[in-house]
C-alpha positions, 0 to 999 in steps of 0.5 A, a space after each residue: 500499499 505504501 509503495 502504491 502511494 509512492 507510485 501514484 504520487 510520482 505519476 501525478 508529478 509534471 513530466 516536464 518538471 526540470 531541476 533549476 540550472 546550477 549556479 557557478 558556486 554549486 558547480 564549484 562545490 560539486 567539483 571540489 567533491 569530485 577532486 576529493 574522490 579523484 574524479 578528474 573528468 568530473 572536476 573538469 566538467 564542472 569547472 568548464 561550466 562554472 567558467 562559462 557562467 562567470 567569465 574572468 573569475 580568476 579563482 575559476 580560471 585557476 581550477 579550470 587550468 588544474 582540471 585541464 592539466 589533470 586530464 591531459 589537456 596540455 594546450 588548453 591548460 596553458 591557454 587558461 593559465 595565460 588568460 589568468 596571467 593576463 589578469 595581472 594575478 600572480 599565483 605560486 604555480 610551482 607549489 601545486 602538483 596539479 600542474 606536474 604534467 605541463 611544468 616542463 613546457 615552454 608555455 608553462 615557463 612563459 606564464 611563470 615569468 609573466 606572473 613573476 613580473 606582475 609580482 614585482 611590477 611597480 605601478 603608481 599614480 603618485 600615492 604619498 603618505 597623508 599621515 602616520 599614527 605613531 603606534 605599532 600595534 594598531 592594525 589600521 582598518 577603516 578610514 572616514 572623514 568629516 566634511 564639517 570639521 575636516 577631520 579624519 578618523 581611523 579605526 584600530 582592529 588591534 586596539 578596538 579604538 578610533 583615532 581622530 586626525 584634526 585638520 591641523 594634523 593632531 592625532 587624538 583618541 576619539 573613542 578610547 579602548 574599552 568603549 565596548 568596541 571589539 575590533 573596530 573595522 569599517 566606518 562611515 560618517 553621517 555629517 548631517 546627522 553628526 554620527 560616526 558608524 563603526 562595524 565591529 566584531 571579535 577577531 581572534 588574537 585582537 583585543 583578547 578574543 580567542 579562536 572559537 569566540 562568537 563574533 559579537 558583531 554590532 554596528 556602533 553609532 558614536 557622536 561625531 563631535 564628542 565621540 560618546 556612544 549613542 547606541 550599539 545595534 545588534 543584528 537579529 538572531 540567526 542560526 549562523 551569526 554574522 561577521 561585520 567588518 565593513 559598511 557604507 552610509 547613504 545620503 538619507 542616513 541608511 546604513 548598510 552593513 556586510 556579513 563576511 561569512 554569509 551572503 547577506 547584507 544588513 540595513 539600518 533605516 534612519 531613526 530605527 534601532 533594529 538592524 534588518 536583513 536587507 538582502 540574502 542571495 546565492 548570487 554572492 559569497 560572503 560580502 566584503 566592500 560596500 558603496 552606495 550611490 548618492 541617490 541611494 538607488 544603487 549599492 555596489 558590493 564585493 565578495 572577494 570573488 567579484 563585484 556586484 551591482 544591486 538595485 535597491 528597490 528590487 534587490 536584483 543582484 548583477 555581477 559587473 563584467 571582469 575587464 580583460 586585463 584586470 581581476 575583480 577578485 580580492 576586493 576588500 575596501 570599496 568607495 563610490 565617487 562621481 560615477 566611479 568605483 575605487 577598490 582595494 584588492 588585498 585578496 590577490 597578489 600583488 595588492 593594489 588599488 584600482 579605479 573603475 570608470 562605470 558606464 552611464 547605466 552603472 552596470 558595466 565598467 567602461 574603463 579600468 586601471 591600476 592606481 597603485 601596485 606594489 607600493 613600498 608601504 603596502 603590507 595589507 592595505 584595506 579600506 579608504 574614503 574619497 575626499 574631494 577627488 583624493 582617495 585616502 586609504 589604509 596601507 598597512 593593516 598587518 593583520 595577517 601577522 597575527 594569524 599564527 597564534 603560536 608566533 604572534 608578532 613583536 612590536 618591533 616586527 610591526 610598522 607604524 600605521 600609514 594612511 596614503 592619499 592618491 589623487 583620482 585621475 
């Protein structure tokens, strides 16, 4: 009787029903499962499909080349690696056994040489030091600017405090450690409402946080004139707690906050106390940099794999096409200015700052160029802010030096916090 019911239900199902097409991220997950069991043909097939869905995605290109090499497709693998190198990405190919079958070819040697050139190539638009904070364990992150008082603010991941740099260059502690901030990360200024917004979470090896501690993410609102805490806004309860490390503030006062571990973006409406989930999508991974346009209609976001345009009204997510000679991967900091995006890429090698001129519709990139690459002060650049056609950004967060819990850095191993400035062409 039970079997008959199952058969009847199966017969009642529409014969034309089909599974929805797989996303690139689903294909990559299945590809990694195939790789784990040594199924090279399936691994390659999944990455071929993923590459068609996300052209120019450098992570996909790398794994596609691996699959081609593992399946004996030497010329195809060399062609894919050449395309990867054309995006000015340097990868340690020699350390990956997947390329053993092509390692002695001339094509492989040429790709490695191109990547080594990119790894050392110095590109500059004249970036110079704007100011230096004379402390060595700051781990500077967010940069914000108040157009009323002409003051800059710099967030400290390591110390959990906010520095203020006045127009006279005087540096002071605007929000001291112990204010309730865990690690201070992305920041934004609402000059009209005199608010300094700060994204905060507990990061292991920072401010006493340990591995396994909950993130305790929150959006902090400080008075922009006094530094007094107005309110700590906690996210709604969820099965997977969010990780707040960046934000952007709209002209209308709406604040958007990222979630570095999940494809979610939170929003706080002006005058409200409760954060809400603005968007949750399978089109992205964990979100990183955010930048909202002055009219509030468009939100740009990165997810360390690419850049996306989000229509605020419909919440439709559209990936920005990747330029032929640059990568959009590894974007941490993101800022919008006059129809352009400035992006800081610390998730690829070498680190760089790029300028993206958007088409009139804002849905594609009309021109892309590198502003700074391999700057002498770079040691994990992170976030920045555009002020009057000049981009101010953190040059040396150095947070990666704290990853090894058994060998934490000594103060003498670190550099003072440096904020660079570069004029946008």
